[in-house]
C-alpha positions in Angstrom: -67.2 83.1 127.5 -65.3 82.5 124.2 -62.4 84.7 125.4 -62.2 82.8 128.7 -62.3 79.5 126.8 -59.5 80.6 124.7 -57.4 81.6 127.6 -58.0 78.2 129.3 -57.1 76.4 126.2 -53.9 78.5 125.7 -53.0 77.7 129.3 -53.3 74.1 128.9 -51.3 74.2 125.6 -48.5 76.2 127.3 -48.4 73.8 130.3 -48.1 70.9 127.9 -45.3 72.5 126.0 -43.5 73.4 129.1 -43.7 69.8 130.5 -42.5 68.5 127.2 -39.4 70.8 127.2 -38.7 69.9 130.7 -38.8 66.1 129.9 -36.6 66.7 126.8 -34.0 68.6 128.8 -33.9 65.9 131.5 -33.5 63.2 128.9 -30.3 64.9 127.6 -28.6 65.1 130.9 -25.6 62.7 131.1 -25.5 59.9 133.6 -22.2 59.5 135.6 -21.6 56.6 137.8 -25.3 55.8 137.9 -26.5 59.3 138.8 -27.5 62.4 136.8 -24.7 64.8 136.2 -26.6 67.5 138.3 -26.3 65.1 141.3 -22.5 65.3 141.3 -22.2 69.1 140.9 -24.8 70.2 143.5 -23.6 72.1 146.4 -24.0 69.3 148.8 -24.0 65.9 147.0 -25.1 63.0 149.1 -21.8 61.2 148.4 -18.3 61.1 149.8 -15.6 63.4 148.6 -13.8 60.4 147.1 -17.0 59.4 145.1 -17.5 63.1 143.8 -13.8 63.1 142.8 -14.2 59.7 141.0 -17.2 61.1 139.2 -15.4 64.3 138.0 -12.5 62.1 136.7 -15.1 60.3 134.5 -16.9 63.3 133.1 -16.5 63.5 129.3 -17.2 66.1 126.5 -20.8 65.1 126.6 -20.9 66.4 130.2 -18.9 69.5 129.2 -21.5 70.3 126.5 -24.4 69.9 128.9 -22.7 72.2 131.4 -22.2 74.7 128.6 -25.8 74.6 127.9 -26.6 75.3 131.6 -24.6 78.5 131.4 -27.1 79.9 128.9 -29.9 79.8 131.5 -32.6 82.6 131.3 -36.0 83.0 132.9 -38.3 81.1 130.7 -40.8 83.1 128.6 -43.2 80.1 128.7 -43.3 80.2 132.5 -43.8 84.0 132.3 -46.8 83.4 129.9 -48.1 80.5 132.1 -48.2 82.8 135.2 -49.7 85.6 133.3 -52.7 83.4 132.2 -52.9 81.7 135.5 -53.0 85.1 137.3 -55.9 86.3 135.4 -58.1 83.4 136.4 -56.9 82.2 139.9 -55.0 85.3 141.1 -51.8 83.3 141.5 -48.5 82.5 139.8 -48.1 78.9 140.5 -45.4 78.0 137.8 -41.7 78.3 138.7 -38.8 78.7 136.4 -36.3 75.9 135.8 -33.7 76.1 138.5 -30.8 78.4 137.7 -27.9 76.0 137.3 -25.3 78.5 136.0 -23.1 78.8 139.2 -22.9 75.0 139.7 -22.2 74.4 136.0 -19.4 77.1 135.9 -18.0 75.7 139.2 -18.0 72.2 137.7 -16.3 73.5 134.4 -13.6 75.1 136.5 -13.0 71.9 138.4 -12.6 70.0 135.0 -9.8 72.5 134.1 -8.0 72.0 130.8 -10.8 69.4 129.7 -13.1 72.3 129.6 -11.3 74.6 127.3 -14.1 74.5 124.7 -16.4 76.1 127.4 -14.3 79.4 127.5 -16.5 81.4 125.1 -19.7 80.3 127.1 -18.0 81.2 130.4 -16.9 84.6 129.0 -20.6 85.3 128.2 -21.8 84.0 131.6 -19.3 86.2 133.4 -21.1 89.2 132.0 -24.7 88.0 131.9 -27.1 90.2 134.0 -30.3 87.9 134.1 -32.4 86.5 136.7 -32.4 87.0 140.5 -29.5 89.5 141.4 -28.0 87.3 144.1 -28.0 84.2 141.8 -26.6 86.4 139.0 -23.7 87.4 141.3 -22.9 83.8 142.1 -23.1 82.9 138.3 -20.8 85.5 137.3 -18.4 84.9 140.1 -18.2 81.2 139.5 -17.7 81.8 135.8 -14.8 84.2 136.5 -13.3 81.5 138.8 -13.7 78.9 136.2 -11.8 81.1 133.6 -9.1 81.6 136.1 -8.7 77.9 136.6 -8.9 77.0 132.9 -7.0 79.8 131.3 -4.7 80.5 134.4 -5.8 84.1 134.6 -4.4 86.2 137.4 -5.8 85.5 140.8 -4.3 88.7 142.3 -6.0 90.9 139.7 -9.3 89.4 140.6 -8.6 89.9 144.3 -7.7 93.5 143.8 -10.9 94.1 141.9 -12.9 92.5 144.7 -11.8 95.1 147.2 -12.3 98.1 144.7 -15.8 99.5 145.3 -15.4 101.7 142.3 -15.1 98.7 140.1 -18.5 97.5 138.8 -17.4 93.9 139.0 -16.1 94.0 142.6 -18.9 91.8 144.0 -18.5 89.3 141.1 -14.8 89.0 141.8 -15.4 88.5 145.6 -17.8 85.8 144.6 -15.1 84.3 142.4 -12.6 84.2 145.3 -15.3 82.2 147.2 -15.5 79.7 144.4 -11.8 79.4 144.0 -11.2 78.7 147.7 -7.8 77.3 148.3 -7.0 77.9 144.7 -6.7 81.7 145.5 -4.1 81.1 148.1 -1.6 83.3 146.2 -3.8 86.3 147.0 -3.7 85.8 150.8 -1.1 88.5 151.3 -3.2 91.1 149.5 -6.1 90.3 151.6 -4.0 90.2 154.8 -2.8 93.7 154.0 -6.4 94.9 153.4 -7.5 93.6 156.8 -4.5 95.3 158.6 -4.5 98.7 156.7 -8.0 99.4 155.2 -9.8 102.3 156.6 -13.0 101.5 154.9 -15.1 99.2 157.2 -16.6 97.3 154.2 -13.2 96.6 152.6 -11.8 95.3 155.9 -14.8 93.0 156.4 -14.7 91.8 152.8 -11.0 91.1 153.1 -11.6 89.0 156.2 -14.5 87.1 154.5 -12.0 86.4 151.5 -9.4 85.0 153.9 -12.2 82.7 155.2 -13.1 81.6 151.8 -9.5 80.8 151.0 -8.7 79.2 154.3 -5.0 78.8 153.5 -1.6 79.9 154.8 -2.8 80.2 158.4 0.6 81.5 159.5 -0.1 84.8 157.9 -3.9 84.7 157.7 -4.6 84.1 161.4 -2.8 87.1 163.1 -4.9 89.9 161.5 -8.0 87.9 162.2 -7.0 87.4 165.8 -6.3 91.1 166.1 -9.9 91.8 164.9 -11.3 89.8 167.9 -10.4 92.6 170.3 -11.6 95.5 168.2 -14.3 97.8 169.7 -16.3 97.5 166.4 -18.8 94.8 166.9 -19.0 94.1 163.2 -15.2 93.4 163.1 -15.4 91.0 166.1 -18.3 89.0 164.5 -16.6 88.8 161.0 -13.4 87.7 162.7 -15.0 84.9 164.7 -16.9 83.7 161.5 -13.8 83.8 159.3 -11.7 81.8 161.8 -14.2 78.9 161.8 -13.4 77.9 158.2 -9.8 77.3 159.2 -10.9 74.4 161.5 -8.1 72.9 163.6 -5.5 75.2 161.9 -7.1 78.1 163.9 -5.9 76.6 167.3 -3.5 79.7 167.8 -6.7 81.8 168.0 -8.2 79.6 170.9 -7.5 81.8 173.8 -8.7 85.0 172.1 -11.8 83.2 171.1 -12.5 81.8 174.6 -12.7 85.6 175.7 -15.3 86.2 173.2 -17.6 83.7 174.9 -18.4 86.6 177.2 -18.7 89.2 174.5 -21.5 91.7 175.0 -23.0 91.0 171.6 -25.2 87.9 171.3 -24.1 87.1 167.7 -20.5 87.2 168.5 -21.0 84.7 171.4 -23.1 82.5 169.1 -20.5 82.4 166.4 -17.6 81.9 168.9 -19.2 78.7 170.1 -19.4 77.3 166.6 -15.8 78.3 165.9 -14.4 76.7 169.0 -16.4 73.6 168.3 -14.8 73.5 164.8 -11.3 74.0 166.0 -11.4 71.4 168.8 -14.7 69.7 169.7 -13.4 67.8 172.7 -11.8 71.0 174.2 -14.9 72.9 173.4 -17.1 70.3 175.3 -14.8 71.1 178.4 -15.9 74.6 178.2 -19.6 73.5 178.1 -20.1 73.8 174.4 -22.0 70.8 173.4 -21.8 69.0 170.1 -24.1 70.4 167.5 -26.3 67.5 167.3 -27.2 67.9 171.0 -27.8 71.6 170.9 
């Protein structure tokens, strides 16, 4: 009985400590334009692009310091202990780790550019940190690499080459970095175009196509290899090509006729993604083909 009481008391104490630390962390979060900093750097902030841009223009060194602290996220040992105690008594692990904000923080620091130069050491560490969920870790390292490219003007092409080299242990991180760079990686488009056209490895070809989608720039040279993939006998290539073209929006109009053919593709997923892509290119023309607006699906 005494042992059980000690466990319960310890559990309550740890809960109180965890709650205290959470409150303290929240109290140190900067407020920008009436909202917490995390509101503006979330993946889908409920604000217009103009409002987000204005918020970023007002972010100061206090914001940079907060973002640097976010880069040091690790699974909380307190939460681990809380779940250990809880599991002993209620056969459950009800406590959750504080959200992993590393990727969002690094992405924001990259957008701040030269104003975030003092974050370079922390970004270097984050670009090599293997902690937490594997997928979240790849996003965190990738966004840190992207931020370093934007802040220090590192080579985009070097990152692009690594992203297509399976023998390189950071290939997935670099591919993630290309995603976060988006149009800022436009200089690497020729490299990825060449990979789509010449790669004999199926994975490399698909990753190169996804990279072109992430960058969605220079359609005059990006679109032709993706359009060519639409008629490939490989179902995976057709599916990747359709999905990749969607991100180009109206700029992908030259692919229209080839995409319409894919509405009758033998593979259901190709047909599904084709409707989305045609809608993204020209919603009115898509409606004439019987593709309804997404809200009415």
